[in-house]
Phi, psi and omega in degrees: 000128179279144178292151178296137181280132173281136187252324183194164172230139181236091180300144178253116181262130177286145178213150176275343183210100184297320180299315178294320178296318176303312180301315180298310183293327179281307187282327184261324186254001173077018174277168172243148177291127181262321180192164173207146180284348177204136178286327185275315185217075185292141173250344180210132182208167178228149175233153184220140170218119183055237182266008183256129175235127177244143177252146182239125184234130179294139173229140181300122179303333178294337180253010189302323182296339180263356181272122177280136178257132182281167172237119183255144172246120182248119179283128181232155181288319184226089185295326180292320178294320178293320177302314179295321177300315183283338183306319182272006184251014175056050177246347186268155166266172188302330184265003181294128179207154172279135180212153171272136184257164176290345180261013169089030176231163168245127189203165169217157185213153175199174178252143172284176183299342178259015177069025170278129183279133179234118175242129178249128188212167168218155176284145177278000000 
């Protein structure tokens, strides 16, 4: 018997404001809204760009210090083109740059407004 094939993974990113996170991922990072549990006041939603789907889940700001934020690595076909796309969208901090790493990738990284780490890379 062959093992069942894994098809995809959909990371769930914590956010204090799902509506604001949706806006950020759509307007700044070029994703499209895939779904939301409520049009007026979403507590859980998803965004999609190409083959990548991320889920956004509300967390109580009063408990925010105890919520762990993930760091995602997203494999992209052209990391330099994506860097240029994002350069004009006010998503980077002052030190954000594309660089070749000692572990054999070309990449850039930044945090979303809820401090979830996003690294975009390609293998060298």
